[in-house]
Every structure is written in structure tokens, then in C-alpha cells.
C-alpha positions in Angstrom: 13.5 -83.7 51.0 11.1 -85.2 53.6 9.1 -87.1 50.9 12.3 -88.6 49.5 13.2 -89.8 52.9 9.7 -91.3 53.3 10.1 -93.2 50.0 13.7 -94.3 50.8 12.6 -95.6 54.3 9.7 -97.6 52.7 12.0 -99.3 50.3 14.4 -100.3 53.0 11.6 -101.7 55.2 10.3 -103.7 52.3 13.6 -105.2 51.3 15.1 -105.9 54.7 12.5 -105.9 57.5 9.0 -106.7 56.2 7.7 -109.0 53.5 4.5 -107.1 53.3 3.0 -105.4 50.3 5.2 -102.4 49.2 2.2 -100.2 48.8 1.1 -101.0 52.4 4.5 -100.1 53.7 4.5 -96.9 51.6 1.1 -95.6 52.5 -1.7 -98.0 53.6 -0.2 -100.1 56.4 2.8 -98.3 57.8 3.9 -99.5 61.2 3.3 -97.0 64.0 6.9 -96.5 64.9 7.8 -95.9 61.3 5.1 -93.2 61.1 6.8 -91.5 64.1 10.2 -91.7 62.6 9.1 -90.6 59.2 6.9 -87.8 60.6 9.7 -86.5 62.8 12.1 -86.4 59.9 9.4 -84.6 57.8 8.9 -82.1 60.5 12.7 -81.5 60.8 13.0 -81.1 57.1 10.0 -78.7 57.1 11.6 -76.6 59.8 14.9 -76.6 58.1 13.3 -75.7 54.8 11.4 -72.8 56.4 14.6 -71.5 58.1 16.6 -71.9 54.9 13.9 -70.0 52.9 14.0 -67.2 55.4 17.7 -67.0 55.4 17.8 -66.9 51.6 15.1 -64.3 51.6 16.9 -62.1 54.1 20.2 -62.5 52.1 18.5 -61.5 48.9 16.9 -58.6 50.6 20.3 -57.5 52.0 21.8 -57.8 48.5 19.0 -55.7 47.1 19.5 -53.1 49.8 23.2 -53.0 49.3 22.7 -52.7 45.5 20.2 -49.9 46.1 22.6 -48.1 48.4 25.5 -48.6 46.0 23.4 -47.3 43.1 22.3 -44.3 45.2 26.0 -43.6 46.1 27.1 -44.0 42.5 24.2 -41.8 41.4 25.1 -39.0 43.8 28.9 -39.5 43.5 30.7 -36.2 42.9 32.4 -37.6 39.8 30.9 -38.8 36.6 30.6 -42.6 36.4 29.8 -44.9 33.5 29.5 -48.7 33.7 30.3 -50.8 30.6 29.6 -54.4 29.8 31.8 -57.1 28.3 31.4 -55.6 24.9 32.6 -52.2 26.2 29.2 -50.7 25.6 27.7 -48.4 28.3 25.0 -49.8 30.5 24.7 -47.0 33.1 25.5 -43.3 33.5 25.1 -41.5 36.8 23.5 -38.1 37.3 26.8 -36.3 37.4 27.8 -37.7 34.0 24.7 -36.1 32.4 25.3 -32.9 34.3 28.9 -32.8 33.1 28.6 -33.8 29.5 24.9 -33.3 28.8 24.6 -36.9 27.3 22.1 -39.5 28.5 22.1 -43.3 27.9 19.7 -42.7 25.0 22.3 -40.4 23.4 25.1 -43.0 23.8 23.7 -46.5 23.6 27.0 -47.8 22.3 30.7 -47.1 22.8 30.9 -46.3 19.1 28.4 -43.5 19.6 30.5 -42.1 22.5 33.6 -41.9 20.3 31.6 -40.1 17.6 30.0 -37.5 19.9 32.8 -36.9 22.4 35.6 -36.7 19.8 34.2 -35.2 16.6 37.7 -34.4 15.3 38.8 -37.6 13.5 42.5 -37.1 14.1 42.0 -36.5 17.8 39.6 -39.4 18.0 42.2 -41.7 16.7 44.7 -40.5 19.2 42.3 -40.9 22.1 41.2 -44.3 20.9 44.7 -45.6 20.7 45.4 -44.4 24.3 42.1 -46.0 25.4 43.1 -49.4 24.0 46.5 -49.1 25.7 44.6 -48.4 29.0 42.3 -51.4 28.5 45.3 -53.6 27.8 47.0 -52.5 31.0 43.9 -53.3 33.0 43.6 -56.7 31.4 47.3 -57.4 32.2 46.3 -57.0 35.9 46.7 -53.3 36.7 43.7 -52.5 38.8 43.4 -48.9 37.7 44.6 -46.8 34.7 44.5 -43.1 34.3 44.4 -40.8 31.2 43.5 -37.2 30.5 41.7 -36.1 27.3 39.5 -33.3 26.0 35.8 -34.1 25.6 33.2 -32.3 23.5 30.0 -31.9 25.4 26.4 -31.9 24.1 26.2 -28.1 24.3 29.3 -27.7 22.1 31.7 -26.8 24.9 35.0 -28.7 25.3 36.2 -29.8 28.8 39.4 -31.2 30.1 38.5 -34.6 31.6 40.6 -36.9 33.8 39.7 -40.6 33.1 40.0 -43.5 35.6 39.2 -47.0 34.3 39.0 -50.3 36.2 37.4 -53.7 35.8 34.6 -54.8 38.1 33.3 -58.3 38.8 33.0 -60.4 35.7 33.8 -58.7 32.4 32.2 -55.3 33.3 34.2 -52.1 33.7 33.8 -48.8 35.4 34.9 -45.4 34.1 35.3 -42.5 36.4 35.4 -39.0 34.9 36.8 -36.0 36.8 36.2 -32.6 35.2 39.5 -30.7 35.6 38.6 -27.9 33.3 38.6 -25.3 36.1 41.8 -26.6 37.5 43.4 -26.4 34.0 42.1 -22.9 33.5 43.5 -21.9 36.9 46.8 -23.5 36.1 46.8 -21.8 32.7 45.9 -18.5 34.2 48.7 -18.9 36.7 51.1 -19.8 34.0 50.0 -16.7 31.9 50.3 -14.5 34.9 53.8 -15.7 35.6 54.7 -15.3 31.9 53.3 -11.7 32.0 55.2 -10.9 35.2 58.4 -12.2 33.6 57.7 -10.0 30.5 57.1 -7.0 32.7 60.3 -7.7 34.7 62.2 -7.9 31.4 60.6 -4.7 30.2 61.7 -3.0 33.4 65.3 -4.2 32.8 65.3 -2.6 29.3 66.8 0.6 30.7 69.0 1.3 27.7 66.5 0.3 25.1 64.6 2.7 23.0 60.8 2.9 22.9 60.5 0.9 19.6 62.5 -1.9 21.1 60.3 -1.8 24.3 57.0 -1.9 22.3 58.2 -4.6 20.0 59.2 -6.8 22.9 55.8 -6.2 24.6 53.9 -6.9 21.4 55.7 -10.3 20.8 54.9 -11.2 24.4 51.2 -10.3 23.9 51.1 -12.5 20.8 52.6 -15.3 22.8 50.4 -14.9 25.9 47.2 -14.9 23.8 48.5 -17.7 21.5 47.9 -15.5 18.5 49.7 -15.3 15.2 49.8 -11.6 14.6 49.7 -8.3 16.5 50.2 -4.5 16.4 50.5 -1.5 18.7 49.5 2.0 17.9 49.7 5.3 19.8 46.9 7.8 19.9 47.1 11.6 19.6 46.0 13.7 22.5 42.5 14.2 21.1 42.2 10.5 20.3 41.6 11.2 16.6 44.7 9.9 15.0 46.4 6.4 15.4 50.1 6.3 14.8 51.0 2.7 14.1 54.2 2.0 16.1 54.9 -1.7 16.0 53.8 -4.8 14.1 54.6 -8.3 15.2 57.4 -10.3 13.5 54.9 -12.7 11.8 52.7 -9.8 10.5 55.8 -8.1 9.0 56.8 -11.3 7.3 53.4 -12.1 6.0 52.1 -8.6 4.9 52.9 -7.9 1.3 51.8 -4.2 1.3 54.8 -2.2 0.3 53.9 1.3 1.4 52.1 0.8 4.6 50.5 4.0 6.0 51.6 5.0 9.5 48.8 7.3 10.5 45.1 6.5 10.5 42.1 8.6 11.3 40.0 6.9 13.9 36.9 8.0 12.1 38.0 6.1 9.0 38.9 2.8 10.7 36.7 -0.2 10.5 36.2 -2.9 13.1 39.7 -2.6 14.5 39.0 1.0 15.6 35.9 -0.1 17.6 37.9 -0.4 20.9 38.6 3.3 20.7 35.1 4.3 19.7 33.5 2.1 22.3 36.3 2.6 24.8 36.4 -1.0 25.8 38.0 -4.3 24.6 36.4 -5.8 21.5 36.5 -9.6 20.6 35.7 -10.8 17.1 36.2 -14.6 16.9 34.7 -14.9 13.4 36.2 -12.2 11.3 34.6 -13.6 8.2 31.1 -12.9 9.5 29.1 -9.9 8.2 29.5 -6.7 10.2 28.2 -3.3 9.4 31.6 -1.7 10.3 33.8 -4.0 8.2 35.6 -2.1 5.5 37.8 -5.0 4.3 41.6 -4.7 4.0 43.8 -3.8 1.1 45.4 -6.4 -1.2 48.4 -8.0 0.3 47.2 -7.5 3.8 47.6 -10.3 6.3 44.5 -12.6 6.3 42.5 -12.2 9.5 40.3 -15.0 11.0 39.8 -13.5 14.5 40.8 -10.3 16.3 41.1 -8.9 19.8 41.5 -5.1 20.3 42.3 -3.5 23.6 42.4 0.2 24.5 45.0 1.3 27.1 44.0 4.2 29.3 46.1 6.9 31.1 43.6 8.3 33.5 40.6 8.9 31.3 42.5 9.2 28.0 43.1 6.4 25.6 46.9 6.5 24.8 47.5 3.1 23.1 45.5 0.6 21.1 46.9 -3.0 21.0 45.5 -5.8 18.8 46.2 -9.4 18.3 44.7 -11.8 15.8 44.4 -15.3 14.3 44.3 -17.3 17.5 43.6 -21.1 16.9 40.7 -21.1 19.4 38.4 -18.3 20.6 39.5 -15.2 22.4 38.0 -14.8 25.8 38.2 -12.7 29.0 41.5 -14.3 30.0 43.1 -13.0 26.8 41.6 -9.5 27.4 43.0 -9.5 31.0 46.5 -10.6 29.9 46.9 -8.2 27.1 45.4 -5.3 29.1 47.7 -5.8 32.0 50.8 -6.3 29.9 50.1 -3.2 27.7 49.3 -1.1 30.8 52.7 -2.1 32.2 54.3 -1.4 28.9 52.7 2.1 28.7 53.9 3.0 32.2 57.5 2.1 31.1 57.1 3.9 27.8 55.7 6.9 29.6 58.6 6.9 32.1 61.1 6.5 29.2 59.5 9.5 27.5 59.7 11.5 30.6 63.3 10.5 31.2 64.2 11.4 27.6 62.5 14.8 27.9 64.2 15.4 31.3 67.5 14.4 29.7 67.0 16.7 26.8 65.9 19.5 29.2 68.9 18.9 31.4 71.2 19.0 28.3 69.5 22.2 27.1 69.7 23.7 30.5 73.4 22.9 30.8 73.9 24.5 27.4 72.0 27.6 28.4 73.8 27.8 31.7 77.1 27.6 29.9 75.9 30.4 27.6 74.7 32.4 30.7 78.1 31.9 32.4 79.8 33.2 29.3 77.4 36.1 29.2 77.9 36.7 32.9 81.6 36.9 32.5 81.2 39.2 29.5 78.7 41.4 31.6 81.1 41.5 34.5 83.9 42.5 32.3 81.7 45.1 30.6 80.5 46.6 33.9 84.1 46.6 35.3 85.4 48.4 32.2 82.4 50.7 32.1 82.6 51.7 35.7 86.4 52.4 35.4 85.8 54.3 32.1 83.1 56.4 33.7 84.9 57.0 36.9 88.0 58.5 35.3 86.2 61.4 33.5 83.8 61.7 36.4 86.6 62.6 38.8 87.6 65.5 36.5 84.0 66.7 36.2 83.4 66.5 39.9 86.7 68.2 40.7 86.4 71.1 38.4 82.7 71.5 39.4 83.7 71.7 43.0 86.4 74.3 42.2 83.8 76.4 40.3 81.3 76.1 43.2 83.9 77.2 45.7 84.9 80.2 43.5 88.5 79.0 42.9 88.1 79.6 39.2 86.3 82.9 39.5 83.2 84.3 41.0 79.7 83.0 39.9 76.4 84.7 40.0 73.5 83.0 41.8 72.2 81.2 38.7 75.6 80.0 37.8 76.3 78.9 41.4 73.0 77.0 41.5 73.7 75.2 38.2 77.2 74.3 39.3 75.8 73.0 42.6 73.5 70.7 40.7 76.4 69.4 38.7 78.3 68.7 41.9 75.4 66.8 43.5 74.6 64.8 40.3 78.3 63.9 40.0 78.3 62.7 43.6 75.2 60.6 42.9 76.8 59.1 39.9 80.0 58.5 41.8 78.1 56.5 44.4 76.3 54.5 41.7 79.7 53.6 40.1 81.1 52.7 43.6 78.1 50.4 44.1 78.7 48.7 40.8 82.3 48.2 41.6 81.5 46.9 45.0 79.0 44.5 43.6 81.6 43.2 41.1 84.0 42.6 44.0 81.4 40.9 46.1 80.4 38.6 43.3 83.9 37.7 42.4 84.9 37.2 46.0 87.7 39.8 45.7 86.2 42.3 48.1 88.6 43.4 50.8 87.7 45.4 53.8 90.3 47.9 55.1 89.5 47.9 58.8 88.9 51.3 60.5 87.6 52.3 63.9 84.2 53.6 63.0 82.1 56.0 65.1 78.6 55.1 63.8 77.0 58.4 65.0 79.4 60.4 62.8 78.6 58.1 59.8 74.9 58.5 60.3 75.2 62.3 60.7 77.2 62.5 57.5 74.6 60.4 55.6 71.8 62.5 56.9 73.6 65.8 56.0 74.4 64.6 52.4 70.9 63.4 51.9 69.4 66.7 52.9 72.0 68.5 50.8 71.3 66.5 47.7 67.6 66.2 48.0 66.9 69.8 48.9 63.4 70.8 50.0 61.6 67.7 48.4 62.2 65.5 51.4 59.8 63.9 53.9 60.4 64.6 57.5 63.5 62.8 58.7 63.7 62.1 62.5 67.0 61.5 64.1 67.0 59.1 67.2 70.5 58.2 68.2 72.9 59.5 70.8 76.3 61.0 70.0 78.0 58.4 72.2 77.3 55.2 70.3 79.9 52.4 70.7 82.7 52.2 68.2 82.9 49.3 65.7 85.6 47.9 63.5 84.9 47.9 59.7 85.4 49.6 56.4 84.2 53.2 56.7 83.4 53.6 53.0 81.3 50.4 52.8 79.4 51.1 56.1 78.6 54.6 54.9 77.5 53.1 51.5 75.1 50.7 53.4 73.5 53.5 55.5 73.4 55.8 52.5 71.5 53.2 50.4 69.0 52.4 53.1 68.2 56.1 53.7 68.1 56.8 50.0 65.5 53.9 49.6 63.4 55.3 52.4 63.5 58.8 50.9 62.7 57.4 47.4 59.6 55.5 48.4 58.2 57.9 51.0 56.1 60.8 50.0 57.0 64.3 51.2 54.0 64.2 53.5 55.4 61.1 55.2 58.2 60.6 57.6 61.5 58.7 58.1 63.0 57.8 61.4 66.7 56.8 61.8 67.5 55.1 65.1 70.6 53.6 66.6 71.3 52.1 70.0 73.4 49.4 71.6 71.8 46.0 72.1 73.2 42.8 73.5 76.8 43.6 72.6 75.9 44.8 69.2 74.8 48.0 67.5 71.2 48.1 66.2 70.5 50.7 63.5 66.9 51.1 62.2 65.5 52.9 59.1 61.8 53.2 59.4 59.5 55.0 56.9 55.8 55.6 56.2 56.2 54.9 52.5 54.4 52.8 50.0 55.5 49.5 51.6 56.2 46.1 50.0 53.9 43.0 49.5 54.8 40.3 52.1 55.4 37.6 49.4 58.0 39.8 47.7 60.2 40.4 50.8 62.3 37.2 50.6 63.5 38.3 47.1 64.5 41.8 47.9 68.1 41.0 48.8 68.7 39.3 45.4 70.9 41.1 42.9 69.0 43.3 40.4 65.7 42.4 41.9 62.9 45.0 42.0 59.3 44.5 43.3 57.8 46.1 40.2 59.5 47.1 37.0 57.4 50.2 36.7 58.9 51.4 40.0 62.3 51.6 38.3 60.9 54.0 35.8 59.1 56.0 38.5 61.6 56.0 41.3 64.9 55.1 39.6 67.5 52.7 40.9 69.3 49.6 39.5 68.2 46.9 42.0 71.6 46.3 43.6 71.2 48.5 46.7 69.8 45.9 49.2 71.9 43.1 47.6 75.1 45.1 48.4 73.9 46.1 51.8 73.3 42.5 52.8 76.7 41.4 51.4 78.5 44.2 53.2 76.7 43.8 56.5 77.3 40.0 56.5 80.9 40.6 55.5 81.2 42.6 58.7 79.7 39.8 60.8 76.3 41.5 61.1 72.7 40.8 59.9 70.1 42.8 58.0 66.3 42.2 58.0 63.3 44.0 56.5 59.6 44.2 57.5 57.0 45.9 55.4 53.3 46.3 54.8 51.8 47.9 51.7 50.6 51.5 52.3 51.9 51.5 55.9 55.7 51.6 55.5 58.9 49.7 55.8 61.5 49.1 58.5 65.0 47.9 57.9 67.1 46.6 60.8 70.9 46.4 60.7 72.7 44.7 63.5 76.5 45.1 63.6 79.1 43.9 66.2 80.6 46.6 68.3 84.3 46.9 69.0 85.5 45.0 72.0 88.4 46.0 74.2 90.4 43.0 73.0 89.9 43.8 69.3 92.9 44.8 67.3 93.1 46.3 63.8 
């Protein structure tokens, strides 16, 4: 710039100011002031040139630093980025791109190669390419950014869900941003499957009135749907896990299978690959059913063709109870499919198990009701039989007892000692039998609720004396020692004399029956808190503590062998309790084996205001 000014100034001086030689004005004979002017301008131009060069250098350096920072940011960007030129061919891939897809720029030098590698399926490639061209058109029309979502095949063979963002940069270049949403899609799909499974379980829980076959068929169809399979089956295992009973086939399997007489039961030991979940006790996935396998046994003609299979055992505690299988999924079975079918079938089994239990309980309840009805009929028959029997026995017994007493008293002639002793035994036996019959009649009245108490004023001391006398009379010398501990002036009570005597007689008879002759029995009676407390205490064989609560049940005896050894019909304590409570009293029993038994009877005494 300075040299041009020097030349320009020399020409001006030559033409307008000096007639000297041009070469002198240019170089050889330049006037002094011109030298100053030209030198100053040259210096200014030099300074300006240096400053301009420095500014340009610094600007270029800044651009280089910005580009470096940009490339570093792009290289470390969390999304995959590709830059493409005006021909749509890739010129740059960042590090995340290679990490995501496995491809480098050497693998994909052109966009054509990208289509070939990323979309090996031709039909899908056409679909994606058409969408890509539409996206490019929208960007060309002025939209700054377009978005699409496609599946991409990676270098390692995996397929990922990728979200694409495309925009034009300066010039004719473009930028592609790839966001890997595979995990997001898997999470969304897992959530969708979980929701679908929960809906299926809710529907199963609502199938209250459905039978087990309807429940299992519904669960199987849902399992096929959740795993995106084509066929499925459910089988129940025997308790020893040796036999599979096929229970349900999916609708598609039933329509496709051409085997007419399908077996229902299979021995686990004879099954092929589909029995492996039972033998290995874990889910088994076979995504290539055509591959060789040592356990494959093939399938019969007409069987559904199988390309893949997933078998899952269902456990109840440690036992396998169900095997569920699905097959012919378009893709590969994975752990998500195992999880869905396992949880669904576990829920189904819990419902089936409850259904079975409910059915068994219903059958049991119906059977129990039928048995109870039969027992009620038998009970009525028994009561009628006992009632008729006791009346039929009592009628001739009265005659026997009456004539025996007449003979014993000598009203029908004198008897020698042997005859008198024999007649005495007849009288005592008839009296015992009479009491047994009265007990049975009393029991019938108690049970039917028809018992009526004719109220008398009872002097308990007299009743106890009579019971003690008759016991000694009937038992003779084979009695344990009986101690009497009650005053003659006990308070009166209101009640039925015959029934109260029956209670005391039964209690004393039991004490005598279970006490050896070397033992002792103590009969006590005394007033206590406005009541009369009567106690029968013996040193007999005693009763186990756990049997005491059952003693007052009708026809209950501690040990059946005791009936044979000691006699009795098991109604004594039952009657005693009924009669005592009917008189407003209580009865209780305490006992220890080999030590003895104590029975306490508490009855209300007669009050001055009582009437009868």
C-alpha cells in the first residue's frame, strides 16, 4: 500500500509540479519534503499493516480455539452426533456415536453404507428412508429441526430404539443427533406389561363364579398376549412331580394342532426339552427350537410347529405345582418374558388353589350338613328308642321289685337264710336298675327341654343320710371308708327332692366306684355365703387334668376300658350338671391321677321370702 502511494505521488509531481526527469522524481532526485511525506505515509501504512496482521492472526486463533472447543464439546456430548456434507454423506462421528452403535467413519464412509448397515431389513429400510426424505424436505422448507424415531441395528447385532433430530448447519451441511431411548422404551414396555398383568390378575380375582378351567384358560391367553407369543399351554403336576396333566391349551394352539387324540397325562421322565423346567427347577428359554439339542425328541405328526419356546415352573413352597409354556414369539424370549409369565402364573395358582380349597370346603360343608341331618334323624330315633325302652323296662321292673320286696319282708311266706339273701340281691339289683332307668328318663327330659321340677322343701341332711344308707345297704362290705361331715341342722332349700337325691346318689356312687376299698370317701356339707356347699371327696384313681372339661358331656367317659371295668353309661355327671344348674346352682370338679377327686356342688338355700 505504501509503495503504491509512493508511485502515485511521483506521477502527480511529474505531471503537475515538476518538469524534471520522472526517474529522478521516483527515486534519484526526490525533493526533501516529498521524502518526508512519502516516508510518513509508508510508516503509517507499515504500522497499519502490522496491526491488521495481528488482528487477523488473533481472529484466526480465536476461530481455531472456538472450533477446538466446539469439537471437544461435540466429541464429549452425551448424545451421538453425526455431521453430513452437502451430498448427505457423513464427515464426522463423535465418540458417543461409536459407543452407541459400534460404527466408525471407516465403517460408514457414505450415507448409502449407513442405510445398508443400520437397516439390514429391506422393507424396514424403505420405510425409514421414506421418513428420512420427508424430514429432509421439512428442514429444507425452513423448519429448523425435525424429529423421528426408528430402530437401528448396531455393529454387534443388537437393535436399539433411537430418537433422531436433524437440522441444517451453515452452508449445505447438516447435523444428526441420535438419542438412545432403548432403556426408556424397555421401561415403558415393562410398565405396560406390569399394568396388563395386574389387570389380568384383577380380572382373575373377579372370576368368582368361574370354574378352574375357565380361570386357567384366561390366564394362559393373557400369558400368550403378554409375551407376544403365538401358542401356550398349562399343565398341573402330581404331588410327587412325576406326572404332568395337561389342563389348558391356548386358542391358537387348539386351532392349529391336527392331532386328534391328544394325550392328557405325560410322565416327566419321558418328556423332551419342554420338561426341562421341571427337571432343572428353573425357567428355560429356547429361542432357536430348530437347533440341535440332546434332549429333543421331536413332536408327533400334526403337532403345532415350534420355532421358540419358554417354559416356566410355578412353585408352591418347595414343590412344583404348575408348568406353563409359551412359544413362537416373533423376537427372542428374555428375562422380561420370564418375569411376566412367572408372576402371572403364580397369581393364577393362588386363585386356583383358593378355588380348590373353597370347592373342597363347600363339598365338606354339604357332606357335613347331610351327615348332620342323618345324625339328627338318628338322634330322634335314638331318643324315641330310649324313651320306649325305659318305659317298657320300667313297667315289668315295678312288678319285679314289688314282689321281691314282698318276698323279702315275708309277706308271701317265710324264707330261709339263703332264700332271703337271694331275694335281697334281687331287690338291690332292681333298685339299681330302677335308678338307671330314672337317669335315662331324666336325660331325655333334659335334652328335650321338657324337664319339670316339682318344688319341695328339702332338708339336705336327710337326703345325704338316705343316700349314705342306701349306698352302704347296696354295696355291702366292699366299700371304702365313708366319712360323714355335715351337721343335722343344715339350711333348707327349694327343689325337686327326687332329682336332688339323684345328684347326690350319682356323685357318691362314682366316688365308691373309682375308689379302692383301702381308700376313703368324705361327704361334707356346710352353709357358705347364702348357699349350701356339698362336697364329695375321694382318694380314688383320679382323672387326667386335660380330660376334666369333657366330663360333664353326655355319654363321655375318660377311658372306654373303664366302662368295662367299673360299669356306668356316661350320663351321670351330665345329668348332675343339668339338674344342679336347673336349681340355680353350680357344680365343679378337681382331680389328680392316683391322688383322688373332689366334686363341689353349690345350691341356693331357701330364703324367708321364698314361696313354693
